[in-house]
Residue frames as a rotation matrix with the C-alpha (Angstrom) as fourth column:
MET 1
0.793 -0.607 0.057 -7.13
-0.418 -0.609 -0.674 -21.25
0.444 0.511 -0.736 10.99
ALA 2
0.540 -0.690 -0.482 -3.70
0.661 0.702 -0.264 -22.78
0.520 -0.176 0.836 11.35
ASN 3
0.897 -0.372 -0.238 -1.26
-0.045 -0.613 0.789 -21.43
-0.439 -0.697 -0.567 13.93
ASN 4
0.686 -0.665 0.295 1.74
0.514 0.156 -0.844 -20.34
0.515 0.730 0.448 11.88
SER 5
0.907 -0.340 0.250 3.59
-0.422 -0.744 0.519 -18.69
0.010 -0.576 -0.818 14.78
LYS 6
0.506 -0.828 -0.243 7.36
0.515 0.515 -0.685 -18.90
0.692 0.222 0.687 14.89
ARG 7
0.536 -0.499 -0.681 10.10
0.608 -0.332 0.722 -17.99
-0.586 -0.801 0.125 17.31
THR 8
0.763 -0.323 -0.560 12.28
-0.484 -0.860 -0.163 -15.11
-0.429 0.396 -0.812 16.24
SER 9
-0.249 -0.946 0.206 15.17
-0.571 0.315 0.758 -17.55
-0.782 0.071 -0.619 15.74
GLN 10
-0.220 0.262 0.940 13.02
0.526 0.843 -0.112 -19.46
-0.821 0.470 -0.323 13.24
LEU 11
0.773 0.524 -0.357 12.39
0.035 -0.597 -0.801 -16.50
-0.634 0.607 -0.480 10.92
GLY 12
0.546 -0.572 0.613 14.35
0.821 0.221 -0.526 -16.02
0.165 0.790 0.590 7.72
ILE 13
0.023 -0.646 -0.763 17.28
0.526 -0.642 0.559 -13.63
-0.850 -0.414 0.325 7.58
ALA 14
0.945 0.325 0.030 17.06
0.219 -0.565 -0.796 -10.68
-0.241 0.759 -0.605 5.22
PRO 15
0.159 -0.960 0.230 20.34
0.977 0.187 0.104 -10.31
-0.143 0.209 0.968 3.27
THR 16
-0.827 -0.338 0.449 19.63
0.416 -0.905 0.087 -6.61
0.377 0.259 0.889 2.52
LEU 17
-0.249 0.746 -0.617 17.24
0.708 -0.294 -0.642 -3.91
-0.660 -0.597 -0.455 3.68
GLN 18
-0.466 0.237 0.853 15.04
0.657 -0.552 0.513 -1.54
0.592 0.799 0.101 1.72
SER 19
-0.948 0.021 0.319 13.64
-0.182 -0.855 -0.485 1.74
0.262 -0.518 0.814 3.01
ASN 20
-0.103 0.987 0.122 10.08
-0.871 -0.148 0.469 0.35
0.481 -0.058 0.875 2.95
ASP 21
-0.327 -0.067 -0.943 10.97
0.251 0.956 -0.155 -2.82
0.911 -0.287 -0.296 4.90
ARG 22
0.519 0.642 0.564 9.29
-0.440 -0.365 0.820 -3.12
0.733 -0.674 0.093 8.28
ILE 23
-0.705 -0.684 -0.189 10.77
-0.097 0.357 -0.929 -3.69
0.703 -0.636 -0.318 11.75
VAL 24
0.292 0.793 -0.535 8.82
0.525 0.334 0.782 -5.14
0.799 -0.510 -0.319 14.66
VAL 25
-0.630 -0.426 0.649 8.59
-0.243 -0.686 -0.686 -2.81
0.738 -0.590 0.329 17.67
LEU 26
-0.042 0.592 -0.805 7.33
0.867 0.421 0.265 -3.63
0.496 -0.687 -0.531 21.16
THR 27
-0.309 0.017 0.951 5.91
-0.140 -0.990 -0.028 -0.44
0.941 -0.142 0.308 22.59
ASN 28
0.157 0.334 0.929 5.62
-0.906 -0.325 0.270 0.09
0.392 -0.885 0.251 26.35
PRO 29
-0.005 -0.167 -0.986 7.25
-0.077 0.983 -0.167 -3.28
0.997 0.075 -0.018 27.24
ALA 30
-0.916 -0.385 0.109 7.51
-0.129 0.027 -0.991 -2.41
0.379 -0.922 -0.074 30.95
ASN 31
-0.429 0.851 0.304 3.72
-0.768 -0.166 -0.619 -2.37
-0.476 -0.499 0.724 31.27
THR 32
-0.974 -0.044 0.221 2.54
0.043 0.925 0.376 -5.92
-0.221 0.376 -0.900 30.55
THR 33
-0.204 0.978 0.045 -1.11
0.523 0.148 -0.839 -4.88
-0.828 -0.147 -0.542 30.59
ILE 34
0.762 0.533 -0.368 -0.79
-0.004 -0.564 -0.826 -2.42
-0.648 0.631 -0.427 27.71
ALA 35
-0.411 -0.907 -0.088 2.37
-0.237 0.013 0.971 -3.53
-0.880 0.421 -0.220 25.90
ASN 36
0.716 0.690 -0.105 1.72
-0.193 0.051 -0.980 -3.53
-0.671 0.722 0.169 22.17
THR 37
-0.304 -0.767 0.564 3.51
0.472 0.393 0.789 -5.11
-0.827 0.506 0.243 19.19
GLN 38
0.762 0.482 -0.432 3.65
-0.090 -0.583 -0.808 -2.86
-0.641 0.654 -0.401 16.13
THR 39
0.183 -0.754 0.631 5.77
0.947 0.308 0.094 -2.36
-0.265 0.580 0.770 13.07
ILE 40
0.528 -0.102 -0.843 7.63
-0.127 -0.991 0.040 0.67
-0.840 0.086 -0.536 11.66
VAL 41
0.946 -0.246 0.209 8.99
0.243 0.117 -0.963 1.29
0.212 0.962 0.170 8.17
LEU 42
0.274 -0.941 -0.196 12.83
0.957 0.248 0.147 1.17
-0.090 -0.228 0.969 8.14
SER 43
-0.306 -0.416 0.857 13.16
0.574 -0.798 -0.183 4.72
0.760 0.436 0.483 6.80
ASN 44
0.512 0.557 0.653 11.00
-0.230 -0.644 0.730 6.11
0.827 -0.524 -0.202 9.62
PHE 45
0.877 -0.270 -0.398 12.96
0.481 0.495 0.724 4.03
0.002 -0.826 0.564 12.16
TRP 46
-0.093 -0.980 0.177 16.25
0.973 -0.128 -0.194 5.48
0.212 0.154 0.965 10.91
ASN 47
-0.159 0.067 0.985 14.90
0.185 -0.978 0.096 9.00
0.970 0.197 0.143 10.95
ALA 48
0.851 0.503 0.149 13.65
-0.082 -0.153 0.985 8.57
0.519 -0.850 -0.089 14.54
ILE 49
0.586 -0.721 -0.371 17.08
0.793 0.415 0.446 7.35
-0.167 -0.556 0.814 15.61
ALA 50
-0.274 -0.758 0.591 19.01
0.854 -0.475 -0.213 10.00
0.443 0.446 0.778 13.69
ASN 51
0.039 0.379 0.924 16.80
0.018 -0.925 0.379 12.79
0.999 0.002 -0.043 15.10
ASN 52
0.896 0.358 0.262 17.17
-0.254 -0.071 0.965 11.65
0.364 -0.931 0.027 18.71
LEU 53
0.408 -0.833 -0.373 20.90
0.805 0.521 -0.285 10.89
0.432 -0.184 0.883 18.87
PRO 54
0.797 -0.229 -0.558 22.88
0.217 -0.755 0.619 13.07
-0.563 -0.614 -0.553 21.23
GLY 55
0.843 -0.516 -0.152 25.68
-0.438 -0.494 -0.751 15.09
0.313 0.700 -0.642 19.58
PRO 56
-0.208 -0.195 -0.958 28.22
-0.111 -0.969 0.221 16.12
-0.972 0.152 0.180 18.86
TYR 57
0.666 0.380 0.642 27.22
0.638 0.156 -0.754 17.11
-0.387 0.912 -0.138 15.36
ALA 58
0.048 -0.674 -0.737 29.60
-0.210 -0.729 0.652 18.71
-0.976 0.124 -0.177 12.92
ASN 59
0.965 0.038 -0.259 30.38
-0.262 0.166 -0.951 19.08
0.007 0.985 0.170 9.28
ASP 60
0.712 -0.700 -0.051 33.67
0.691 0.712 -0.124 17.50
0.123 0.053 0.991 8.24
SER 61
0.063 -0.742 0.667 35.66
0.327 -0.616 -0.717 20.74
0.943 0.263 0.204 8.01
VAL 62
0.367 0.113 0.923 34.63
-0.730 -0.580 0.361 21.82
0.577 -0.806 -0.130 11.56
ALA 63
0.991 0.043 0.126 35.27
-0.114 0.769 0.629 18.37
-0.070 -0.638 0.767 12.99
ASN 64
0.536 -0.842 0.064 38.80
0.803 0.485 -0.346 18.29
0.260 0.236 0.936 11.55
THR 65
-0.134 -0.634 0.761 39.73
0.218 -0.768 -0.602 21.75
0.967 0.085 0.241 12.73
ASN 66
-0.849 -0.149 0.506 38.10
-0.430 -0.359 -0.828 22.13
0.305 -0.921 0.241 16.15
GLY 67
-0.048 0.944 0.327 35.30
-0.987 -0.095 0.129 20.94
0.152 -0.317 0.936 18.40
ILE 68
0.934 0.340 -0.106 35.87
-0.329 0.938 0.107 17.19
0.136 -0.065 0.989 17.98
ALA 69
0.240 -0.883 0.402 38.87
-0.732 0.108 0.673 15.51
-0.638 -0.456 -0.621 19.64
VAL 70
-0.277 -0.481 -0.832 41.06
-0.888 0.458 0.031 13.19
0.366 0.747 -0.554 17.53
LYS 71
-0.893 -0.046 -0.447 39.75
-0.024 0.998 -0.056 9.60
0.449 -0.039 -0.893 17.53
ASN 72
-0.686 0.727 0.007 36.30
-0.049 -0.038 -0.998 10.70
-0.726 -0.685 0.062 18.76
LEU 73
-0.518 0.611 0.599 33.00
0.855 0.393 0.338 9.99
-0.029 0.687 -0.726 17.06
TYR 74
-0.658 0.480 -0.580 30.65
-0.255 -0.867 -0.428 12.66
-0.708 -0.134 0.693 15.72
PHE 75
0.054 0.766 0.640 27.49
0.734 0.404 -0.545 12.78
-0.677 0.500 -0.541 13.60
ASP 76
-0.947 -0.304 0.102 27.52
0.288 -0.669 0.685 14.61
-0.141 0.678 0.721 10.28
VAL 77
-0.663 0.706 -0.247 24.54
-0.666 -0.708 -0.235 16.57
-0.340 0.009 0.940 8.95
ASN 78
-0.189 0.576 -0.795 23.09
-0.695 0.493 0.523 13.40
0.694 0.651 0.307 7.35
GLY 79
0.652 0.438 0.619 23.14
-0.758 0.410 0.508 11.50
-0.031 -0.800 0.599 10.65
PHE 80
0.677 -0.475 -0.562 26.11
0.111 0.820 -0.561 9.31
0.728 0.317 0.608 9.65
ILE 81
0.896 -0.443 -0.020 28.57
0.003 -0.040 0.999 8.44
-0.443 -0.896 -0.034 12.39
ARG 82
0.647 -0.757 0.092 32.11
0.023 -0.100 -0.995 9.52
0.762 0.645 -0.047 11.60
ILE 83
0.689 -0.535 -0.489 35.42
0.652 0.164 0.740 9.47
-0.315 -0.829 0.462 13.44
ARG 84
0.873 -0.480 -0.089 37.98
-0.483 -0.824 -0.295 12.29
0.069 0.300 -0.951 13.46
MET 85
0.793 -0.604 -0.079 41.29
0.578 0.788 -0.213 10.77
0.191 0.123 0.974 12.39
SER 86
-0.302 -0.952 -0.052 43.58
0.932 -0.283 -0.227 13.78
0.201 -0.117 0.973 12.60
């Protein structure tokens, strides 16, 4: 069997992403004896990030009236990062 290994810099660049695209994940990298390379579907990766981000969380009406300082970031209920402008 041929060795088709490539460096990361030699891989193609995806111009767009789809929810079922996969991302390479190195689990437990600090422990070289049991470090493991796996993949995760992009939609699950995003959900894991969105569900573990520290707040503040707010809906737009709350963020614009109280609780979020002007020019500060917050997360809406969909996990999108927003900034309070006024």
